[in-house]
C-alpha positions in Angstrom: 84.7 125.8 93.8 83.4 127.8 90.8 80.3 127.2 88.8 81.1 126.7 85.1 80.2 129.7 83.1 81.5 129.0 79.6 80.9 126.6 76.8 77.7 125.1 75.5 76.9 123.1 78.6 76.8 126.2 80.7 74.2 127.8 78.5 72.1 124.8 77.5 68.9 123.6 79.1 69.5 121.1 81.8 67.6 119.7 84.8 67.7 121.9 87.9 69.5 119.1 89.8 72.5 119.3 87.4 75.3 121.5 88.7 78.3 122.5 86.6 81.6 122.9 88.4 84.9 124.1 87.2 87.8 122.9 89.4 90.4 120.3 89.9 88.4 117.0 90.3 90.9 115.6 92.7 90.3 118.4 95.1 86.5 118.2 94.8 85.9 114.4 94.9 86.3 113.8 98.6 83.4 116.3 99.3 81.0 115.7 96.4 79.4 112.5 97.7 78.9 109.3 95.8 77.7 108.6 92.3 75.9 105.9 90.4 77.9 106.6 87.3 81.4 108.1 86.9 83.0 108.7 83.5 86.7 109.2 84.0 87.8 111.1 80.9 90.6 113.4 82.2 94.0 112.7 83.6 92.9 113.9 87.1 90.8 111.1 88.6 92.2 108.6 86.1 96.0 108.8 85.7 96.2 110.4 89.1 93.6 110.2 91.9 92.1 106.9 90.6 91.5 105.8 94.2 89.4 108.9 94.8 87.3 108.2 91.7 86.7 104.6 92.8 85.8 105.7 96.3 83.2 108.1 94.8 81.2 105.2 93.4 78.0 104.1 95.1 77.6 100.4 95.8 77.0 98.9 92.4 78.0 102.2 90.8 79.5 102.1 87.3 82.9 103.5 86.3 83.7 104.1 82.6 87.4 104.8 81.8 88.3 105.5 78.2 91.6 106.0 76.4 93.0 102.7 77.8 94.6 101.5 74.5 98.2 102.2 75.2 99.1 101.8 71.6 97.5 105.1 70.8 100.1 107.0 72.8 103.6 107.9 71.4 105.0 109.1 74.7 106.5 106.3 76.9 105.4 108.1 80.1 101.8 108.2 78.9 101.9 104.5 77.9 103.2 103.7 81.4 100.5 105.8 83.0 97.8 103.9 81.0 99.4 100.5 81.9 99.3 101.5 85.5 95.6 102.6 85.4 94.7 99.3 83.7 96.6 97.3 86.3 95.0 99.2 89.2 91.5 98.7 87.8 92.0 95.1 87.0 93.4 94.3 90.5 91.1 96.5 92.6 89.0 94.1 94.8 86.2 96.7 95.0 85.5 96.4 91.3 84.3 93.9 88.7 85.8 95.1 85.4 85.3 94.3 81.8 87.4 95.6 78.9 86.0 96.7 75.6 88.5 96.7 72.8 86.8 99.4 70.7 87.4 103.0 70.0 90.2 104.3 72.3 90.0 101.3 74.6 87.4 101.3 77.4 87.3 99.6 80.8 84.0 99.5 82.6 83.9 98.6 86.2 81.1 98.0 88.6 81.6 98.6 92.3 80.8 95.6 94.4 78.4 96.1 97.3 80.1 98.1 100.0 81.7 95.8 102.6 82.3 92.8 100.2 
């Protein structure tokens, strides 16, 4: 695990409790703990490893997944990947989801209380 050391975020002012990490999120998620808010904006943790991302949510945590409008993709494999993510989110019993048909297509999910 390496601390991020490039880009604006690495050099900007941020609270001391914010830590920048540069790594493959799928390798980090199992050990990072849980979160009240997760924004899945990369292929890792969204197109692959989605279950790890959902598992990282606190009870009542919020998951924001963008780029869910399959029509914005020319590649058939990418359209299939997006369709799969949409299906997984909409059928996951741990989440209550809502779709926002704006921008690149957004799905927001809230994790149900743990154990329900």
